[in-house]
C-alpha positions as YAML, in Angstrom:
chain: A
units: angstrom
residues:
- id: 1
  name: MET
  ca: [214.49, 80.82, 121.32]
- id: 2
  name: LYS
  ca: [210.94, 79.60, 120.83]
- id: 3
  name: ALA
  ca: [210.23, 76.05, 119.75]
- id: 4
  name: PHE
  ca: [209.70, 75.47, 116.05]
- id: 5
  name: ARG
  ca: [206.11, 75.87, 114.99]
- id: 6
  name: PHE
  ca: [204.87, 75.69, 111.42]
- id: 7
  name: ARG
  ca: [201.74, 77.79, 111.11]
- id: 8
  name: LEU
  ca: [200.41, 75.69, 108.24]
- id: 9
  name: ASP
  ca: [200.67, 72.31, 110.02]
- id: 10
  name: GLN
  ca: [196.87, 72.02, 110.09]
- id: 11
  name: ALA
  ca: [196.70, 72.76, 106.37]
- id: 12
  name: LEU
  ca: [199.44, 70.18, 105.75]
- id: 13
  name: HIS
  ca: [197.50, 67.62, 107.77]
- id: 14
  name: TRP
  ca: [194.36, 68.40, 105.74]
- id: 15
  name: ARG
  ca: [196.23, 68.14, 102.43]
- id: 16
  name: ARG
  ca: [197.67, 64.76, 103.44]
- id: 17
  name: ALA
  ca: [194.16, 63.56, 104.28]
- id: 18
  name: GLN
  ca: [192.93, 64.74, 100.87]
- id: 19
  name: ALA
  ca: [195.79, 62.89, 99.17]
- id: 20
  name: LYS
  ca: [194.92, 59.73, 101.09]
- id: 21
  name: VAL
  ca: [191.27, 60.00, 99.97]
- id: 22
  name: ALA
  ca: [192.40, 60.53, 96.36]
- id: 23
  name: GLU
  ca: [194.70, 57.51, 96.60]
- id: 24
  name: THR
  ca: [191.84, 55.38, 97.90]
- id: 25
  name: ALA
  ca: [189.64, 56.54, 94.99]
- id: 26
  name: VAL
  ca: [192.38, 55.56, 92.52]
- id: 27
  name: GLN
  ca: [192.71, 52.14, 94.12]
- id: 28
  name: SER
  ca: [188.95, 51.68, 93.94]
- id: 29
  name: ALA
  ca: [188.87, 52.69, 90.26]
- id: 30
  name: VAL
  ca: [191.72, 50.29, 89.47]
- id: 31
  name: ALA
  ca: [189.85, 47.48, 91.25]
- id: 32
  name: ARG
  ca: [186.71, 48.27, 89.24]
- id: 33
  name: ILE
  ca: [188.65, 48.22, 85.97]
- id: 34
  name: THR
  ca: [190.28, 44.92, 86.90]
- id: 35
  name: ALA
  ca: [186.91, 43.41, 87.77]
- id: 36
  name: LEU
  ca: [185.39, 44.59, 84.49]
- id: 37
  name: GLN
  ca: [188.33, 43.29, 82.47]
- id: 38
  name: ASN
  ca: [188.08, 39.92, 84.21]
- id: 39
  name: ALA
  ca: [184.31, 39.78, 83.61]
- id: 40
  name: ILE
  ca: [184.77, 40.57, 79.91]
- id: 41
  name: GLU
  ca: [187.49, 37.95, 79.56]
- id: 42
  name: ASP
  ca: [185.41, 35.34, 81.39]
- id: 43
  name: ARG
  ca: [182.41, 36.09, 79.19]
- id: 44
  name: ARG
  ca: [184.56, 35.79, 76.05]
- id: 45
  name: ARG
  ca: [186.04, 32.50, 77.23]
- id: 46
  name: THR
  ca: [182.60, 31.09, 78.07]
- id: 47
  name: PHE
  ca: [181.19, 32.24, 74.76]
- id: 48
  name: GLY
  ca: [184.11, 30.68, 72.86]
- id: 49
  name: ALA
  ca: [183.77, 27.37, 74.70]
- id: 50
  name: GLU
  ca: [180.05, 27.29, 74.02]
- id: 51
  name: ALA
  ca: [180.64, 28.08, 70.35]
- id: 52
  name: ARG
  ca: [183.04, 25.14, 70.09]
- id: 53
  name: ASP
  ca: [180.51, 22.89, 71.81]
- id: 54
  name: LEU
  ca: [177.78, 24.03, 69.41]
- id: 55
  name: ALA
  ca: [180.00, 23.42, 66.39]
- id: 56
  name: ILE
  ca: [180.39, 19.83, 67.51]
- id: 57
  name: GLU
  ca: [176.68, 19.17, 68.24]
- id: 58
  name: THR
  ca: [174.80, 21.49, 65.78]
- id: 59
  name: PRO
  ca: [171.19, 20.40, 66.21]
- id: 60
  name: GLY
  ca: [168.63, 22.36, 64.15]
- id: 61
  name: PRO
  ca: [166.66, 24.19, 66.92]
- id: 62
  name: GLY
  ca: [169.89, 24.82, 68.80]
- id: 63
  name: ILE
  ca: [171.10, 27.11, 66.02]
- id: 64
  name: GLU
  ca: [168.14, 29.48, 66.46]
- id: 65
  name: ASN
  ca: [168.72, 29.59, 70.19]
- id: 66
  name: TRP
  ca: [172.40, 30.10, 69.55]
- id: 67
  name: ASN
  ca: [171.73, 33.16, 67.39]
- id: 68
  name: ALA
  ca: [169.64, 34.75, 70.14]
- id: 69
  name: TYR
  ca: [172.26, 33.80, 72.76]
- id: 70
  name: SER
  ca: [175.05, 35.13, 70.56]
- id: 71
  name: ALA
  ca: [173.26, 38.46, 70.07]
- id: 72
  name: HIS
  ca: [172.61, 38.70, 73.81]
- id: 73
  name: THR
  ca: [176.25, 37.92, 74.58]
- id: 74
  name: GLN
  ca: [177.46, 40.56, 72.14]
- id: 75
  name: ARG
  ca: [175.16, 43.18, 73.73]
- id: 76
  name: THR
  ca: [176.41, 42.18, 77.16]
- id: 77
  name: LEU
  ca: [180.03, 42.43, 76.03]
- id: 78
  name: ASN
  ca: [179.40, 45.82, 74.43]
- id: 79
  name: GLN
  ca: [177.81, 47.09, 77.65]
- id: 80
  name: ALA
  ca: [180.75, 45.78, 79.67]
- id: 81
  name: ARG
  ca: [183.20, 47.45, 77.26]
- id: 82
  name: ALA
  ca: [181.29, 50.74, 77.63]
- id: 83
  name: GLN
  ca: [181.45, 50.39, 81.41]
- id: 84
  name: LEU
  ca: [185.17, 49.65, 81.13]
- id: 85
  name: LYS
  ca: [185.73, 52.78, 79.05]
- id: 86
  name: GLU
  ca: [183.76, 54.84, 81.58]
- id: 87
  name: ALA
  ca: [185.78, 53.29, 84.43]
- id: 88
  name: GLU
  ca: [189.04, 54.16, 82.64]
- id: 89
  name: CYS
  ca: [187.89, 57.77, 82.26]
- id: 90
  name: GLU
  ca: [186.99, 57.81, 85.94]
- id: 91
  name: LEU
  ca: [190.45, 56.46, 86.77]
- id: 92
  name: GLY
  ca: [191.98, 59.29, 84.73]
- id: 93
  name: ARG
  ca: [189.98, 61.85, 86.71]
- id: 94
  name: HIS
  ca: [191.00, 60.27, 89.99]
- id: 95
  name: MET
  ca: [194.64, 60.15, 88.91]
- id: 96
  name: ARG
  ca: [194.60, 63.86, 88.09]
- id: 97
  name: THR
  ca: [193.05, 64.57, 91.49]
- id: 98
  name: LEU
  ca: [195.72, 62.44, 93.17]
- id: 99
  name: VAL
  ca: [198.54, 64.18, 91.31]
- id: 100
  name: ASP
  ca: [197.14, 67.59, 92.29]
- id: 101
  name: ALA
  ca: [196.71, 66.51, 95.93]
- id: 102
  name: ASN
  ca: [200.27, 65.16, 96.08]
- id: 103
  name: ARG
  ca: [201.57, 68.37, 94.51]
- id: 104
  name: ARG
  ca: [199.81, 70.44, 97.18]
- id: 105
  name: VAL
  ca: [201.20, 68.22, 99.95]
- id: 106
  name: LYS
  ca: [204.71, 68.48, 98.51]
- id: 107
  name: LEU
  ca: [204.43, 72.26, 98.29]
- id: 108
  name: LEU
  ca: [203.53, 72.54, 101.98]
- id: 109
  name: GLU
  ca: [206.19, 69.99, 102.96]
- id: 110
  name: ASN
  ca: [208.83, 71.97, 101.05]
- id: 111
  name: LEU
  ca: [207.66, 75.19, 102.69]
- id: 112
  name: ARG
  ca: [207.75, 73.53, 106.11]
- id: 113
  name: GLN
  ca: [211.27, 72.22, 105.46]
- id: 114
  name: THR
  ca: [212.44, 75.66, 104.34]
- id: 115
  name: LYS
  ca: [211.02, 77.22, 107.52]
- id: 116
  name: LEU
  ca: [212.59, 74.47, 109.65]
- id: 117
  name: ASP
  ca: [215.97, 74.95, 107.99]
- id: 118
  name: ARG
  ca: [215.75, 78.69, 108.61]
- id: 119
  name: TRP
  ca: [214.73, 78.09, 112.23]
- id: 120
  name: ASN
  ca: [217.65, 75.66, 112.71]
- id: 121
  name: THR
  ca: [220.05, 78.21, 111.25]
- id: 122
  name: ASP
  ca: [218.72, 80.90, 113.58]
- id: 123
  name: LEU
  ca: [218.95, 78.51, 116.54]
- id: 124
  name: ALA
  ca: [222.55, 77.62, 115.71]
- id: 125
  name: ARG
  ca: [223.40, 81.31, 115.39]
- id: 126
  name: GLU
  ca: [221.72, 82.05, 118.72]
- id: 127
  name: LEU
  ca: [223.48, 79.14, 120.43]
- id: 128
  name: GLU
  ca: [226.80, 80.24, 119.00]
- id: 129
  name: ALA
  ca: [226.25, 83.78, 120.24]
- id: 130
  name: PHE
  ca: [225.22, 82.48, 123.67]
- id: 131
  name: ALA
  ca: [228.27, 80.20, 123.84]
- id: 132
  name: GLY
  ca: [230.52, 83.12, 122.85]
- id: 133
  name: GLU
  ca: [228.99, 85.39, 125.48]
- id: 134
  name: SER
  ca: [229.21, 82.64, 128.09]
- id: 135
  name: PHE
  ca: [232.86, 82.04, 127.26]
- id: 136
  name: LEU
  ca: [233.68, 85.75, 127.43]
- id: 137
  name: ALA
  ca: [231.84, 86.11, 130.73]
- id: 138
  name: SER
  ca: [233.73, 83.14, 132.16]
- id: 139
  name: TYR
  ca: [237.00, 84.46, 130.78]
- id: 140
  name: ASN
  ca: [236.38, 87.93, 132.24]
- id: 141
  name: ARG
  ca: [235.56, 86.42, 135.66]
- id: 142
  name: GLU
  ca: [238.80, 84.46, 135.60]
- id: 143
  name: GLU
  ca: [240.71, 87.60, 134.55]
- id: 144
  name: ARG
  ca: [239.23, 89.62, 137.39]
- id: 145
  name: ARG
  ca: [240.05, 86.89, 139.90]
- id: 146
  name: ALA
  ca: [243.56, 86.64, 138.60]
- id: 147
  name: ARG
  ca: [244.02, 90.42, 138.88]
- id: 148
  name: SER
  ca: [242.50, 90.68, 142.32]
- id: 149
  name: SER
  ca: [244.47, 87.77, 143.76]
- id: 150
  name: GLY
  ca: [247.69, 88.55, 141.97]
- id: 151
  name: GLY
  ca: [247.86, 92.06, 142.29]
...
């Protein structure tokens, strides 16, 4: 019997590579989201600390500067939140791509396993038939020897 060969091994290899690329994209998107969340939290913490400091000091010209700084900080936070929302949407797209890629890999792996199981069954059947024929041939040889020497 011929050795097992899955005709779609190259396609399976390609699908696995696609899944790996999709997984890397998901990891990258998660890292971007984490970085944005950390940046937003840091900015909020800094802004809060500065607000507490201003409440303690409260000089007259400092209030005008504070209003401009506060408005700038709010714009910056809003931009960061918009980037975070965009990054979360991007993560969703990458996750869908990863799920699809993994589904395609699994499909080919299941098909390969089915073919391998069928090939193993055929091999076992062929080996059993060969063993049976070998036994009968050996048995017949022994019978002929026994007849020719005995009789």
